[in-house]
N, C-alpha and C positions, 0 to 999 in steps of 0.2 A: 470481396470488394476490390474493384480495380483501383490502381494508383490514381489519386486525384491529379488533375491538370492544374499546375500553378497558374494563378492569375497575374501576380506580380511578385516574384521572389518567394516570400514565405506565406503568401495568402492563397488558400485553396478553398474550393467549394465544399460544403457539407451537405448532409441529406436529411437530418432529423429536424424538420421545421414544417410549418404550414402557414398559409396566408389567412388573415382574419378579414372580416367584412369591413372593418374600419380603416383598412389600408396598412395596418401593421403586420409584421411577420412574427409568429410565435416560435421560439426555439423549443424543441421537444426533447432535447438531450437529457435534461434532468428535471426534477420536480419543481424547479423555480419557474419554469415556463415563461422566461423573459419575453416580453412583447415589444418589438423594436420598430422604430421608424428609421428612415434612411439615415445612415451615418452613426447610428447609436450602437452601443455595445451592451452585452449582457453583464450581469454581476461578475461573472468570471473574468471579464474584460477582454478575453482573447477570442471570443466568438462574437461576430459583429454583423450587422446588416450592411450589405453593399449591393445596391441596385435591388433586384427582386429575389434575393436569396440571402441565406446566412453563410458566412465564410469563417474559416479558421485563419487567424492572422499570424500564427507562430510556427507553421509547418517548417521543419528542417532546422529550427533554431533552438538553442539551449542556453540555460543559465549556467551550465558547466557540466563537465564529465569527471568522474572519479571511479577508481576501482576500490570497492569496499568488500569487507567480509559479508557473506550472505546472511550471517547472524545479525547484522546491523539493521536488517529491513523491518522487523526481525522475523527471520524464518529459521527455526531450529531443527525442522524435520525435512529440509529440502537441500540436498547436496551439501551437507555440513562441511565446513572448513574450506569451501571453495570461494574464489574471487568472483564478484559480480560487477560488471560495468554498469554504473548508475548514472542517471541524468534526469533532469526535469526541464521544464520550460518556464512559463510565468502564468500567474492567474490561478484561481480556485473558485469552485461554485458553492463553497460554504464561507462563512465569515466568522471563524472561531476567534473569540476574544483572546485566547491564550496561545495562538498559533506559534509553534516553535520554529517554523520556517517562514515567518511573515514577510521577510525581506524579499522572498521569491514569490510566495503565493499571493501577496497583496501588491506586488509591483506591476507597473505598466511595462509592457514587454520591452520597450526601448530603454528602460532603466537597467535591466539585468541580462538581456539576451546578448551575450558577448561571444558565443561560439556557435558554430553551425556544422551540420553534417547530414548527408543523405542517409536513408535507412541502410543502403548497401554499405556505405562507409562505416557506419556504427557496427554492423555485423562483421565487417572485415577486421576492424580494430579489435573487437572482442575476441575473435578467432586468433588473431596474431598474438594477443597478450594472454591467451590461455584461460579466458573467462568462460565458465560453464553456463552462464546466464547473463542476461541484460535486464536491469530493473528500471522501471518508470517510477520515479520517486521524487522527493524534495517538494514537488507540488503534485496535485492529483492528476493522474493521466486521463481521467475522464474528460477533462476540458480540452486535451489535445489528442482525442481519440483517434483521429485519422492518421496522425503521425505515429502514434504508438502502435496501431495495428500494422502499418506498413513496416515499421522496424521489427516487430515480432515476426512477420512473415519472412523478412530478409534473414533474420537470425535462424529461423527454422530451416532455411535452405542450407545452412552451415552446421546444423545439429546443435545449435545453441538455444537454450530455453528462454522464455520471456516471463518476467515477474512484474505484477502490478501491485504497487503500494497505494491503497485507495481508501477513501471514506465510503465508497459504495453508494454514492448519492446519484443515481441515474434511473431512468425509466426503463420499462421492460424490454422494448425492442432494441434500443442501443445496448442494453445490458447483455442480451443474448449475443449480439455481434461482437461486442468488446471481449467478453470472456471466452468466446470461441477461439480466440487467438492467443490466449494466455495459458501458461503451464502452472503457474503458482500465483497466489495472491495473499497479501496480508491486508485484511480489512479492518479498518479502525472503527470499533464500536465505542463511541465516545462517552456514552452514558446509557442509562436505561430508563429515561423518562422523557416524555414529550417536552416537559418544561425545561429540562437541561438543554436539549437541542434547540428549542426556540430562543431561550435567553442567552445562551453562550455561543451558539453556532449559527443562528438565524436560519435554521432548517427544521426538519421533522425526523422523528425516529423511525416511523413505519417503513419508509422506502429503504432504509439501511437494513432493517431486519429482513425485508423481502429479498434484498440482494444476497445477504448471507445465506438464507434458506435456498435460494436458487443455485448459487454457486456450489454450495456444499452438497446439495441433494440431486441436482440435475446436470452437473458437468463433471468432467474428469480433472478439473483444476485442483491442485493441492492448496488448501486454505488454512491459514492461521489467523487468529484474531488478536487485536491489541486494544487495551483500555488504559488510557492515561489517567491516573488518579490525581485529582486536583484538590488540595486542601480547601475545605469549606464548600466544595461544589459537588463532588461525587465520591468523596472518600470516607465520609463520616457516617454514612447510613448503611450499616451492615445489611439491612433489609433490601436495599437496592442491589447490592452485590449478590445477595442471596437469590433474588428474583432473576437477575441477569444470568447467573450461572445455571440456575434451574432451567431457564428458557433455552440456553445453549444445549444442555443435555437432552431436553425434550424434543427440540426442533432440528438439531444437526448432529447430535450424538456425543458420546463420551471421549472420542478420539481426536477431536479438533483441538489443537494446542491453543492455549490462551495466555497472552502476555500482559501482566500488569506492570506498567512503567511509571517512573517517577517524573513528576512535573518539575520544571524550574521556571522562575519568574521570567515572563517574556511578553512582548507586544503590549496589550492593554491590561495585563494582569501582573504588573511589576510589583505590586504591593502584596501579592499572594506568596506565602513562603514555600520553599521546596517541600516535596512530599517526604515525610519521615520513612525510613526503611521499614519500621514496624508496621506501617499502614499497608505496605505491599505484602508483607508476610501474613498479616491478618486476612487480607483479601484472598491470598493464595490458599490459606487453610479453609476458608469458606468454600472456595471453588472445588478443592479436593474433597471436602466433606460432602459436596453435592454430587460427586461421582465423576467429575472431569479427571482424566488420567494424566494430562500433561499441562501443568500450569507453571508459568515462569515469571520471574521478576526481572525488570530491566532498568537501566540508568542508575543502578546502585551496585555496590560490591556485595554479592550474595551467592557464593558458589553453590550452596544447597538449592537456592531458588532458580539457579541457571543450569542445573544438572538434569539430564534425562534419565529416569529410572524405569526399569521394567515393572509394569503394573502387576505382573504375575509373581515374580520371585524376589523383587526388590533390588536386583543387581544394577550397578551403574552401567548404563548403556553409552551415554555421551557425557563425559565430565567437561565442564567449562569454567573458565574464569574470565568474565567479560565476554569478549567475542572469540577468545582463543580456546581451542579444544585441548584438554589436558589428559583425557582418557577415552578409549574407544572399546566398547564391549559388544559390538555387533559382529556377526559373521558376514561372509561375503554376500549373503542373500538378504541382509537387513533384519536378521532375527537376533534375539538375545543369545549371546554365546554361552550363557549358563543354562538356560532352560528351553531355548528354541522358540520362544514366543515372538511372533512377528512384531516389528515396530512400525506403526503407520507412518507413511511418509514416502519420500523419494530419495533413495540412497544409491551410491555407487559402492563397488566392492571395498574401497578404502576411502577414508576421509581425506579432504584436502588439508593443506598445511599453510594456508594463507595467513592465519593468525588474525591480529587486530589491526593490520596495516590499512591505511587509507592513502591512495596515490592519486592526486589530481592530474587531469589530462587536458590537453588542448587538441581538438581535432581539426579546428579551423578557426578563422578569425572573422568576425563580422565588422566591416568597415564602419 
């Protein structure tokens, strides 16, 4: 894909849309298929009709940059211990009632876009600061696909990898293009019922499952999955967790890491209590019992649930407390130092030492 030509500052043309007989234009990026008349925006808010096409209105602009530990994405089998330059823009193509980043994902771009940077500038800063990867996160990169793809390509020119943190809610053709530029992804599998997606996310389950199958089975992208367990919504039905983890084993295999993370009250679910740690532990045991080899807990203190263990001999491969690595049991080729069993993932000869730090950055200022 060639670099888009800016129309006015942060507005660039897009390509996944078609005209309808009634004069509207349908956006084909995601399964929402928003049908727009002149001047209207899609549910994501950042893709809009201008004239006779759909444009992206947030190219080159960000809600903020920070250096994070890669484990925060969460990715536990991708360059452990290394720093990742993270950023998002505004908008989202789902409408999750419990969104933990609602101030970004549900904001109008002029409310939160206070920083700006070209793809080349982002890659340059990541290189200068020793980041091994750049992550598109905080809001879903699907909605700013054109910007994310160009940043990924600029990073690849410098040997820096690209990471997508996404709900995977997009259609097949853009799915193929988007993930062709990514090196790793954490895909959010929010629940395992159509009712959950419809009621709490205003979306559908099947497109997400299709994305997971495609990226895991038909690309070279390293994939990890995350499920946020919400009290009273998707945490109290062991059968749903059982079915979900059996589906993962059957459709994408036993080696895909799965993260169960704890909910905290936010956005439109302020009356819902935080997830008890025991809930995460129970879900982890169900997943392990169904054959998944690497199942983790997040947003709680749980060294056991955050440690990577060799499935063959039981040795500790990567010990963690929170986002910090406390023990390293891999050899220089990413195998168990005790028995020689390979650990699936992307590893360097030695782990990074970034720890749990988060460092906010400003790359530019939007007037």
